[in-house]
C-alpha positions in Angstrom: 62.8 119.3 0.7 65.0 116.2 0.1 63.8 114.5 3.3 60.3 114.3 1.6 61.7 112.0 -1.1 61.8 109.1 1.2 58.1 109.7 2.0 56.7 110.6 -1.3 58.9 108.7 -3.8 60.5 110.2 -6.8 57.4 110.7 -9.0 55.2 112.3 -6.4 58.1 114.3 -5.1 58.6 115.8 -8.5 54.9 116.8 -8.7 55.1 118.2 -5.2 58.3 120.1 -5.8 56.9 121.6 -9.0 53.8 122.8 -7.1 56.0 124.4 -4.4 58.3 126.0 -7.1 55.2 127.4 -8.9 53.9 128.9 -5.6 57.3 130.5 -4.8 57.6 132.0 -8.3 54.3 133.7 -8.0 55.0 137.4 -7.4 52.1 137.5 -4.9 53.9 135.1 -2.7 57.3 136.8 -2.6 57.0 137.6 1.1 55.8 134.1 2.1 58.1 131.7 0.4 58.0 128.0 1.2 61.2 126.5 2.7 60.8 123.2 4.4 63.2 121.8 7.0 63.4 118.5 8.8 62.9 119.1 12.5 64.2 115.6 13.3 67.6 117.1 12.2 67.4 120.0 14.6 66.2 122.7 12.2 64.2 125.6 13.7 65.6 124.9 17.1 69.0 126.5 16.8 69.6 129.0 19.7 70.9 131.5 17.2 67.4 131.7 15.7 65.7 132.5 19.0 65.4 136.3 18.2 63.4 135.5 15.1 61.5 132.5 16.4 58.1 134.2 16.2 58.7 135.0 12.6 59.8 131.4 12.0 56.7 130.1 13.6 54.4 132.3 11.5 56.3 131.3 8.4 56.0 127.6 9.1 52.3 128.0 9.8 51.9 129.6 6.4 53.9 126.8 4.8 51.7 124.2 6.4 48.5 126.0 5.3 49.8 126.1 1.7 51.0 122.5 1.8 47.7 121.3 3.2 46.0 123.0 0.2 48.4 121.2 -2.1 47.7 117.9 -0.4 44.0 118.5 -0.8 44.4 119.1 -4.5 46.4 115.9 -4.9 43.8 113.9 -2.9 41.0 115.3 -5.0 42.7 114.6 -8.3 43.8 111.1 -7.3 40.9 109.8 -5.2 41.1 106.4 -6.8 44.8 105.9 -6.2 44.9 104.0 -2.9 48.7 104.0 -2.6 48.9 107.8 -3.2 46.3 108.4 -0.5 48.4 106.5 2.0 51.4 108.5 1.1 49.5 111.7 1.4 48.3 110.7 4.9 52.0 110.0 5.9 52.9 113.5 4.6 50.1 115.1 6.6 51.4 113.4 9.8 54.9 114.7 9.0 53.6 118.2 8.6 51.7 118.0 11.9 54.8 116.8 13.7 56.7 119.8 12.3 54.0 122.1 13.6 54.1 120.5 17.0 57.9 120.6 17.2 57.9 124.3 16.2 55.3 125.1 18.9 57.4 123.3 21.5 60.5 125.2 20.5 58.6 128.5 21.0 57.4 127.3 24.4 60.9 126.2 25.5 62.6 129.5 24.7 59.7 131.5 26.3 59.9 129.3 29.4 63.7 129.7 29.7 63.3 133.5 29.6 60.6 133.4 32.3 62.6 131.0 34.5 65.6 133.3 34.2 63.5 136.3 35.4 62.4 134.1 38.3 66.0 133.8 39.4 66.7 130.3 37.9 70.4 130.0 37.0 70.1 126.8 34.9 66.6 126.9 33.3 67.3 123.8 31.1 68.1 121.6 34.1 65.1 122.8 36.0 62.9 122.0 33.0 64.4 118.6 32.9 64.0 118.1 36.7 60.4 119.1 36.4 59.8 116.5 33.8 59.8 118.6 30.6 57.8 121.6 29.3 54.7 119.5 29.5 54.8 120.0 33.3 54.4 123.8 32.8 51.3 125.7 31.8 51.0 127.8 28.7 48.3 130.1 27.3 46.9 130.0 23.8 49.9 132.0 22.5 52.4 129.5 24.0 53.4 132.0 26.7 54.2 130.3 30.1 51.9 131.2 32.9 52.3 130.7 36.7 56.0 130.2 36.5 56.7 131.7 40.0 54.2 129.2 41.5 55.6 126.3 39.5 59.2 126.8 40.8 58.3 127.7 44.4 58.8 124.1 45.5 62.2 123.9 43.9 63.2 127.2 45.5 62.4 125.7 48.9 64.3 122.4 48.2 67.7 122.7 49.9 69.1 120.2 47.4 68.3 122.6 44.5 69.2 125.9 46.1 72.2 126.1 43.7 69.8 126.5 40.8 68.6 129.9 42.0 70.1 133.3 42.5 70.6 134.0 46.2 69.9 137.4 47.9 73.0 138.7 49.6 72.9 138.1 53.3 72.7 141.2 55.6 75.9 141.9 57.4 75.6 140.9 61.1 75.1 143.7 63.5 78.2 144.1 65.6 77.5 147.0 68.1 80.3 148.8 69.8 79.8 151.4 72.4 76.1 151.2 72.0 76.0 151.4 68.2 78.0 151.0 64.9 77.9 152.7 61.6 75.5 155.4 62.9 73.1 152.9 64.5 72.0 154.0 67.9 71.2 151.2 70.4 67.9 152.1 72.1 68.6 149.4 74.7 72.0 150.9 75.8 72.0 152.9 79.1 73.3 156.0 77.3 70.7 155.9 74.5 67.8 154.2 76.2 64.5 154.8 74.3 61.4 152.8 74.8 59.7 154.2 71.7 62.7 153.2 69.5 62.8 149.8 71.1 59.2 149.1 70.2 59.7 150.3 66.6 62.8 148.2 66.2 61.1 145.1 67.6 58.3 145.4 65.1 60.5 146.2 62.2 63.5 143.9 62.8 63.1 141.5 65.8 66.4 139.8 65.1 68.4 143.1 65.1 66.4 144.2 68.2 67.5 141.0 70.1 71.1 141.5 69.0 71.1 145.1 70.2 69.5 144.2 73.5 72.0 141.4 74.1 74.9 143.8 73.4 73.4 146.2 76.0 73.1 143.3 78.5 69.3 143.3 78.3 67.1 140.1 77.9 64.0 140.3 75.7 
């Protein structure tokens, strides 16, 4: 909690620290200990903590709830101390910033996961290219929604094709003697079949044209 000293000052920090220590020493709070971190220095956003980010988020929300209660007590007991009230307001803003940053971290990792599932090879760059996570839609639980629709335009942009996994191309049909690899050419004289021609034209027009050309037939 050292980063709070610059906000609270030594005297108020001592009172605040004592209140937090008292809370942590209470046996009823052994599973919800308060441990503050300064998000400006990158805490709570380490990739190594991704697996436990939901627990971190819940823990931080509990901390903020408790700290808000402590702030309320300080305000109520020092209503006539104008300087202290200003300091408390600054502290409230700092806590709100932490909560917002934690929510954004949750959104970012969840969005990365969904983008990877959508075939994006470099989720971070695509998020940057889109203008940040603010350009994506999230539900009340900070889960991204409509990701496929959001990246569709990027998938269709030839300049960004390298950001996506590409489906392997089908090997070109190279008929020999009316067929190859067990494929029978229904356009060839030896295996001529109108029914098969119609089925092939409906199922795979490109292959049908290739077979017809190999058999010397124009369609």
